[in-house]
C-alpha positions in Angstrom: -28.6 79.7 37.5 -27.5 82.3 39.9 -24.8 84.5 38.6 -22.6 87.3 40.1 -22.8 90.7 38.3 -19.1 91.7 39.0 -19.2 95.2 37.4 -21.7 96.5 40.1 -21.5 97.1 43.8 -24.5 98.4 45.8 -23.7 99.9 49.1 -25.5 102.1 51.8 -23.8 104.6 54.1 -25.2 104.4 57.5 -24.3 106.3 60.7 -25.3 108.4 63.7 -26.4 111.9 62.9 -23.7 114.3 62.3 -20.8 111.7 61.8 -20.3 112.7 58.2 -22.1 110.5 55.9 -23.3 113.2 53.4 -19.9 114.8 53.3 -18.2 111.5 52.7 -20.7 110.8 49.6 -19.7 114.3 48.3 -15.9 113.4 48.2 -16.6 110.0 46.6 -18.5 111.8 43.9 -15.8 114.5 43.4 -13.0 111.9 43.3 -14.7 109.6 40.8 -14.9 112.4 38.3 -18.6 113.0 38.5 -18.0 116.7 38.4 -16.1 118.7 35.9 -12.7 119.9 37.1 -13.8 123.5 37.2 -17.4 122.9 38.2 -18.6 124.7 41.4 -20.1 122.2 43.7 -22.1 123.2 46.8 -21.1 121.4 50.1 -23.3 118.4 51.0 -24.8 118.2 47.5 -26.9 115.3 48.3 -28.9 117.3 50.8 -31.1 118.7 48.2 -34.1 120.0 50.3 -33.9 123.5 51.8 -34.6 122.3 55.4 -31.8 119.6 55.0 -29.3 122.1 54.0 -30.2 124.7 56.9 -30.2 122.1 59.6 -27.5 120.0 58.3 -29.3 116.8 58.5 -30.5 114.3 56.0 -34.2 113.5 56.0 -34.7 111.4 52.8 -32.5 108.7 51.7 -30.8 109.7 48.3 -29.4 107.6 45.5 -26.2 108.2 43.6 -23.7 106.2 41.5 -19.9 106.6 40.8 -17.6 104.5 38.7 -14.3 103.4 39.8 -11.9 101.4 37.4 -14.9 100.1 35.3 -17.1 99.0 38.2 -20.3 101.0 39.1 -20.8 101.6 42.8 -24.3 102.5 43.6 -24.2 104.4 46.8 -27.4 105.2 49.0 -26.9 108.1 51.5 -29.4 107.4 54.5 -30.6 109.7 57.4 -29.2 109.4 60.9 -32.1 110.6 63.0 -34.3 108.0 64.8 -37.4 109.9 63.4 -36.3 108.9 59.9 -35.4 105.3 60.8 -38.3 104.1 58.5 -36.2 105.4 55.6 -32.9 103.3 56.6 -34.9 100.0 57.2 -36.0 100.0 53.6 -33.1 100.9 51.6 -31.0 98.3 53.2 -33.0 95.8 51.1 -31.4 97.3 48.0 -27.8 96.8 48.9 -25.2 94.1 49.3 -23.2 95.7 52.2 -23.1 98.9 54.2 -20.3 101.4 55.1 -20.8 102.3 58.8 -19.4 105.8 59.4 -18.2 106.5 63.0 -16.9 109.9 64.4 -13.2 109.4 65.5 -13.9 111.4 68.6 -17.5 110.6 69.5 -17.3 106.7 68.9 -20.5 104.7 68.4 -23.6 106.5 69.6 -27.2 105.4 70.1 -28.1 105.7 66.5 -25.0 103.8 65.5 -26.5 100.9 67.3 -30.0 101.3 65.7 -28.8 101.3 62.1 -26.2 98.7 62.7 -28.7 96.4 64.3 -30.9 96.8 61.0 -27.8 95.8 58.9 -26.9 92.9 61.0 -30.4 91.5 60.8 -30.1 91.4 57.1 -26.7 89.7 57.4 -24.9 92.4 55.5 -21.1 92.9 55.5 -19.9 96.0 57.1 -17.0 98.2 56.2 -16.3 100.4 59.2 -15.1 103.9 58.2 -13.7 105.9 61.2 -14.3 109.6 60.0 -13.0 113.0 61.1 -9.6 111.4 61.7 -7.9 114.9 61.4 -10.0 116.4 64.4 -7.4 117.4 67.1 -9.1 115.2 69.7 -9.6 112.3 67.5 -9.0 108.8 69.2 -9.2 106.2 66.5 -7.6 103.2 68.4 -10.1 103.4 71.2 -13.1 104.0 68.7 -12.0 100.7 66.9 -12.4 98.8 70.3 -15.8 100.5 71.0 -17.0 99.4 67.6 -15.9 95.8 67.9 -17.6 95.8 71.4 -20.7 96.9 69.9 -20.6 94.3 67.2 -20.1 91.7 69.8 -23.2 93.0 71.7 -25.2 92.6 68.6 -24.1 89.1 68.1 -22.1 89.6 65.0 -21.0 86.6 63.0 -17.1 85.9 62.6 -17.2 87.4 59.2 -18.7 90.6 60.5 -16.2 90.7 63.3 -13.5 90.6 60.7 -14.7 93.6 59.1 -12.1 96.1 57.5 -11.5 99.5 59.2 -10.7 102.5 56.9 -9.7 105.8 58.4 -10.8 108.9 56.7 -11.4 112.4 56.7 -14.4 113.3 54.4 -13.8 117.1 54.7 -9.9 116.6 54.1 -10.8 114.2 51.1 -8.5 111.5 52.1 -8.8 107.7 53.3 -6.1 105.3 54.6 -5.9 101.8 56.2 -3.6 103.0 58.9 -4.8 105.4 61.6 -1.5 106.8 62.0 -0.9 107.7 58.3 -3.1 110.3 56.5 -3.9 109.3 53.0 -3.8 111.5 50.0 -7.2 110.6 48.4 -10.2 108.2 48.7 -8.5 105.4 46.8 -8.2 102.9 49.8 -12.0 103.4 50.5 -12.9 102.6 46.8 -10.6 99.5 46.8 -12.1 98.3 50.2 -15.7 98.5 48.6 -14.6 96.7 45.5 -12.8 94.0 47.5 -15.1 93.5 50.6 -18.5 94.3 49.3 -20.0 91.3 47.4 -21.4 91.7 43.9 -25.0 91.5 43.5 -26.4 88.0 42.8 -29.3 86.8 40.8 -30.7 84.7 37.9 -30.5 86.5 34.7 -32.8 84.0 33.0 -35.5 83.8 35.5 -38.6 85.9 35.4 -38.3 89.5 36.3 -38.4 90.5 40.1 -37.8 94.1 41.2 -38.5 95.0 44.9 -39.6 98.7 45.3 -37.7 100.2 48.3 -38.2 103.9 47.9 -40.5 106.2 46.4 -39.7 109.5 44.7 -42.3 112.0 43.5 -42.2 114.4 40.8 -44.9 116.9 39.8 -44.6 116.0 36.0 -44.4 112.2 36.0 -46.0 111.4 39.5 -44.7 108.5 41.6 -41.3 107.0 40.8 -40.5 103.6 42.3 -36.8 102.9 43.1 -35.5 99.4 43.6 -33.0 96.6 42.8 -33.4 94.1 40.0 -33.2 91.0 41.9 -33.8 88.5 39.2 -34.3 88.6 35.4 -34.2 91.9 33.5 -36.5 94.7 33.1 -37.2 96.6 29.7 -39.2 99.5 28.6 -42.7 98.7 27.5 -42.6 95.4 29.3 -45.8 94.0 31.0 -45.3 93.2 34.4 -47.6 92.4 37.4 -47.5 94.3 40.8 -47.8 91.9 44.0 -47.0 92.6 47.6 -45.8 90.2 50.2 -48.0 91.7 53.1 -51.1 92.2 50.8 -51.8 88.5 49.1 -54.9 90.0 47.2 -53.0 92.6 45.3 -52.3 91.6 41.8 -52.4 94.1 39.0 -51.0 94.3 35.4 -49.0 97.4 34.5 -46.7 98.7 31.8 -43.1 100.0 32.3 -43.2 103.3 30.4 -39.8 104.7 31.6 -36.9 103.3 33.1 -33.8 105.0 34.6 -30.4 104.3 36.1 -28.4 106.6 38.4 -25.2 108.2 37.2 -23.8 110.7 39.7 -26.5 112.9 40.7 -28.6 112.4 37.5 -31.2 109.7 36.4 -30.3 108.5 32.9 -32.8 106.7 30.7 -32.1 103.3 29.7 -34.0 100.7 27.6 -33.0 97.6 29.8 -31.5 96.8 33.0 -30.1 93.5 34.5 -29.6 91.9 37.9 -28.0 93.9 40.6 -28.9 97.2 38.9 -30.7 99.9 40.9 -33.4 101.3 38.8 -36.1 104.2 38.9 -39.3 103.3 37.1 -42.0 106.0 36.3 -45.4 105.6 34.9 -47.0 103.4 37.5 -49.5 105.7 39.3 -50.1 103.8 42.6 -46.9 102.1 43.1 -46.0 101.5 46.8 -42.9 100.7 48.8 -42.8 96.9 49.3 -44.4 96.2 46.0 -42.6 93.7 43.8 -42.8 94.0 40.0 -42.8 90.4 38.5 -43.0 88.5 35.5 -46.6 88.0 34.3 -46.1 84.2 34.0 -44.9 83.6 37.5 -45.6 86.6 40.1 -43.5 85.9 43.1 -43.5 88.6 45.8 -40.1 89.4 47.5 -40.6 89.3 51.4 -40.2 92.9 53.0 -40.4 93.9 56.6 -43.3 96.0 57.8 -42.4 99.6 58.3 -42.4 100.7 62.0 -45.7 102.2 63.3 -45.9 105.9 64.3 -45.8 106.6 68.0 -47.0 110.3 67.9 -50.0 112.2 66.5 -51.0 115.8 66.1 -54.2 117.3 64.7 -53.9 119.6 61.6 -57.0 122.0 61.6 -58.1 124.7 59.4 -57.1 128.2 60.8 -60.1 129.7 62.3 -58.5 132.6 64.2 -59.4 136.4 63.7 -56.4 136.7 61.6 -57.2 133.7 59.4 -56.5 133.9 55.7 -54.4 137.1 55.9 -51.0 135.6 55.4 -51.3 132.2 53.6 -52.0 131.2 50.1 -53.5 128.0 50.8 -56.1 128.1 53.6 -59.1 125.9 53.1 -59.7 122.3 54.2 -59.5 121.1 50.5 -56.1 122.5 50.3 -54.9 120.9 53.6 -56.4 117.5 52.7 -54.7 117.4 49.3 -51.3 118.5 50.7 -51.4 116.0 53.6 -52.4 113.1 51.4 -49.7 114.2 48.7 -47.2 113.8 51.5 -48.0 110.1 51.8 -46.6 109.6 48.3 -43.0 109.8 49.5 -43.4 109.5 53.3 -44.1 106.0 54.4 -43.9 106.3 58.0 -46.6 109.0 58.1 -50.4 108.2 58.6 -53.1 110.7 57.8 -56.6 109.9 59.0 -59.9 112.0 58.4 -61.8 112.9 61.5 -65.4 113.6 62.4 -64.8 117.2 61.3 -63.9 118.0 57.8 -61.7 120.8 58.9 -59.5 118.6 61.1 -57.0 115.8 60.2 -55.0 113.2 62.5 -51.5 113.1 61.3 -49.3 110.5 62.9 -45.3 110.1 62.8 -42.3 108.6 64.2 -41.4 111.7 66.5 -41.5 115.4 67.0 -38.8 116.0 64.5 -40.6 114.0 61.7 -43.8 116.2 62.2 -42.0 119.5 62.5 -40.2 119.0 59.2 -43.6 118.5 57.6 -45.0 121.6 59.3 -41.9 123.7 58.2 -42.2 122.4 54.6 -46.0 123.2 54.3 -45.6 126.7 55.7 -42.8 127.5 53.2 -45.1 126.4 50.4 -47.7 129.2 51.5 -50.0 126.9 53.8 -51.8 128.3 56.7 -53.2 126.2 59.3 -53.3 125.2 63.1 -51.8 122.2 64.9 -52.5 120.9 68.3 -50.0 119.6 70.9 -48.3 116.3 69.9 -49.8 113.3 71.9 -48.6 109.6 72.0 -50.5 106.9 70.6 -51.5 104.3 73.1 -52.3 100.6 72.6 -54.2 98.1 74.9 -53.0 94.6 75.8 -55.1 91.5 76.0 -56.3 92.3 79.4 -57.4 95.8 78.3 -54.4 97.4 80.2 -53.2 100.7 78.6 -49.8 100.5 76.9 -47.7 103.5 75.8 -44.8 103.9 73.8 -41.3 103.9 75.5 -37.9 105.3 74.7 -34.4 104.7 75.8 -32.9 108.3 76.3 -28.9 108.4 76.2 -27.9 111.7 77.8 -24.2 112.9 77.6 -23.7 116.0 79.9 -20.9 117.7 81.8 -20.9 116.3 85.4 -22.1 119.5 87.1 -25.4 119.4 85.3 -26.3 115.7 85.8 -28.2 116.4 88.9 -30.6 118.7 87.2 -31.2 116.4 84.2 -31.9 113.5 86.4 -34.4 115.6 88.6 -36.2 116.9 85.6 -36.4 113.4 83.8 -37.5 111.7 86.9 -40.5 114.2 87.1 -41.4 113.1 83.5 -41.6 109.5 84.7 -37.9 108.8 83.4 -36.0 105.8 85.2 -32.3 105.9 85.4 -31.0 102.6 84.3 -27.2 103.4 84.0 -24.7 106.0 84.8 -21.1 106.0 83.5 -18.3 108.0 81.8 -18.6 109.2 78.3 -15.7 110.5 76.1 -14.4 114.0 76.7 -15.1 114.2 80.5 -18.8 114.0 80.1 -21.3 111.9 82.3 -23.4 109.3 80.3 -26.8 108.7 81.8 -29.3 106.1 80.3 -32.9 106.4 81.1 -36.1 104.4 80.1 -38.8 106.9 79.7 -42.3 107.2 78.1 -42.3 109.0 74.8 -44.7 111.7 76.1 -42.0 112.4 78.8 -39.9 113.8 76.2 -42.4 115.9 74.5 -41.3 119.5 75.1 -38.3 118.6 76.9 -35.5 119.4 74.5 -35.8 123.2 75.0 -35.4 122.8 78.9 -32.5 120.5 78.3 -30.5 122.8 76.3 -31.3 125.5 78.9 -30.4 123.4 81.9 -27.0 122.3 80.3 -26.1 125.6 78.9 -26.2 124.1 75.4 -23.5 121.4 76.3 -25.6 118.3 76.6 -26.3 115.8 74.0 -29.5 114.0 74.1 -30.4 110.8 71.8 -33.4 108.7 71.9 -34.4 105.3 70.6 -37.8 103.9 70.4 -38.1 100.8 72.8 -41.5 99.1 72.1 -44.6 99.6 74.3 -44.9 99.4 78.1 -47.4 99.8 80.8 -48.9 103.4 81.4 -46.7 105.2 83.8 -49.3 107.7 85.1 -50.0 111.4 84.4 -47.2 113.9 83.7 -47.4 117.6 84.2 -45.9 119.1 80.9 -45.6 122.7 82.1 -45.4 124.3 85.4 -46.2 127.7 84.2 -49.3 129.3 82.7 -49.9 131.4 79.7 -50.2 135.2 79.4 -53.3 135.8 77.2 -54.4 138.8 75.3 -57.5 140.4 76.4 -58.8 142.0 73.4 -58.3 142.3 69.5 -56.0 145.0 68.4 -52.3 146.2 68.0 -49.9 145.9 70.9 -48.5 149.3 72.3 -45.5 149.9 74.4 -47.6 151.0 77.5 -49.7 148.0 77.4 -46.7 145.7 77.1 -44.6 147.5 79.8 -47.4 146.7 82.4 -47.7 143.2 81.1 -44.0 142.2 81.4 -44.0 142.4 85.2 -46.3 139.3 85.0 -44.0 137.1 83.0 -41.9 136.7 79.7 -43.4 138.1 76.6 -43.2 136.5 73.1 -44.3 139.6 71.1 -43.0 143.2 70.7 -45.0 146.6 70.1 -47.0 147.0 67.0 -48.2 143.4 66.5 -51.6 142.4 65.8 -53.2 140.2 68.6 -56.7 139.0 69.3 -58.6 137.8 72.4 -57.5 134.2 73.4 -54.0 134.6 71.8 -51.1 133.6 74.0 -48.6 136.5 74.2 -46.1 135.1 76.9 -45.4 132.9 79.7 -46.4 133.8 83.4 -44.2 133.0 86.5 -47.2 131.3 88.1 -49.2 128.1 87.4 -52.4 129.8 86.3 -53.1 131.6 83.1 -53.4 135.5 83.3 -55.3 137.7 80.9 -53.5 141.1 80.2 -54.4 144.0 78.1 -51.7 144.8 75.8 -53.5 147.2 73.4 -54.2 149.6 76.3 -53.0 153.2 75.6 -52.1 155.7 78.3 -54.9 158.3 79.1 -53.5 161.8 78.3 -54.2 164.6 80.8 -53.1 168.3 80.6 -49.9 167.7 82.4 -48.9 164.4 80.8 -47.9 164.3 77.1 -47.8 161.4 74.9 -43.9 161.5 74.6 -43.6 160.4 78.3 -44.2 156.9 77.0 -40.8 156.8 75.2 -39.1 156.7 78.7 -40.5 153.1 79.2 -38.2 150.3 78.7 -39.4 147.1 77.3 -37.4 143.7 77.8 -36.8 142.2 74.3 -39.5 139.4 73.5 -38.6 135.8 73.5 -39.2 134.8 70.0 -40.1 131.1 69.8 -38.9 129.0 66.9 -41.2 126.3 65.5 -39.8 123.5 67.7 -39.9 125.8 70.8 -43.6 126.7 70.0 -44.5 123.0 69.6 -42.7 122.3 72.8 -44.5 125.1 74.6 -48.2 124.6 73.7 -50.4 122.8 76.3 -53.2 120.4 75.4 -55.7 123.3 75.5 -53.9 125.4 73.0 -53.1 125.4 69.2 -50.4 126.7 67.3 -51.2 129.0 64.4 -48.7 128.5 61.6 -48.6 130.8 58.4 -45.9 131.5 56.0 -44.8 134.6 58.0 -45.8 134.1 61.6 -46.2 131.5 64.5 -49.0 132.3 67.0 -50.1 130.5 70.0 -53.7 130.7 71.0 -56.2 128.8 73.2 -58.5 126.3 71.6 -61.5 128.3 73.0 -60.9 131.9 72.3 -63.9 133.3 74.4 -62.9 133.9 78.0 -66.2 133.0 79.5 -66.5 129.7 77.5 -63.0 129.0 78.3 -63.7 129.2 82.0 -66.8 127.1 81.8 -64.9 124.5 80.0 -62.2 124.6 82.8 -64.9 124.0 85.5 -66.3 121.0 83.6 -62.9 119.5 83.1 -62.1 119.9 86.9 
């Protein structure tokens, strides 16, 4: 007999990046009394990882729970970036409805469409929360129309079109049901969740069924599977069978050693959990996303969509430059291999493959941001390694034709920059599909463009639009190969010998282009120290000291003026490197280098290629 569990609501918060999901969860936690009255709470408490806090983005979905008038509300905060779309797809299997957060000024954005499509496919009811209602330029009435238009475009059912709208300011800590009236607290949102999101349903007397939707990892207890109890109940020390919808051969008996439920930001140990509860289970060593824990008598897997395939790959190699091993703690191929395979414990959209060399691993992900976050995490942990330029993963159709991943790029720019953007993206094989007006006097351009056309473009885009442009992309399946793209029109300035840079050498080199380094830095032959104004690479001697004569003193050097170097961030360096270069990543430095360090061997390789 199917029964409803009225004392629980399971809801996910979905939105475009930066529309205020995580801040909203903070406020719901505060107002439900999770924190003590005098407790100091940092902002965006759900973004627990350092990179999430610095960049102000959510990378991994997080579970939390609050109580409101005797009902437990399990809330899942999801990421907004397309690169972490794999996270969103999975967690929606755990919930009975979603809160779609939309910025009261920006309105629905490309990623709003992406996350909403996923929720609609699962027939989930939607509460629309128009956030940042206290922004001076907020336009809630227009945003309501835009959201309804989007729902119509996505073939919403009548029930989904009748969705409730709540107007809130997560920062101000209030919500209201009327866009003209500022509320006093979050109560209207809590009430809407209780009244509109259906209670979870299941058969409490049937055999156990728990679908694992997220994996957490902890050094002490290993893998932790998080999922919802769909049927029956689950108890500590119970024997269950692991089965998987996509792997019919997988059947394994395991024992549940520890069971947790969420309460605020903590996991609380429980002895038993019933239908509708979101639980965390530890003690099963190789539990995976998509696994169903079932009753031993009647193992029935729950269907689960496959996770989207990666579209972009990079080589991670052991660092073999002349400065290798000086700055990192973990430098060997064994360290690198262990770390990359450990990442697979929690990141399901990632693939790691061994290559014909033991010192090189092919790592594939959903986009540049996805891989750069992994690189940044590893470098902070003390790893030293080198990575190649990101390249897209091709496929072949039945006729043997080459297919490549395509993206739809949504570009919002002030009108005066639209010409430059159209020109640059056309050079990168982008096709302008639509041009219209966006909010705030911006022009909206919609392009269809190969994924590789966007590699290394974001830096140029920010320069071309003086930092005023907004670029959002969405994966759009595979299409026919569009032809070769020249990534970079300028060559590299390459150091000529090993040594330490001096002002005199750098002063002579800066006439040739833009330098990436200043005086007193260690360099080696084959290291890229700047960018030329021409198309070909130029070798320069930046360690060259001035010859001293009777009439010249060493202090004459002090009059030389150096232009400050252009210091590249990790993203800029990944964008800059060409296919014959590597980025050397250490805990303290980022260095760009040629794959072949020896100048003679490099020339030979160039002749062979041409």
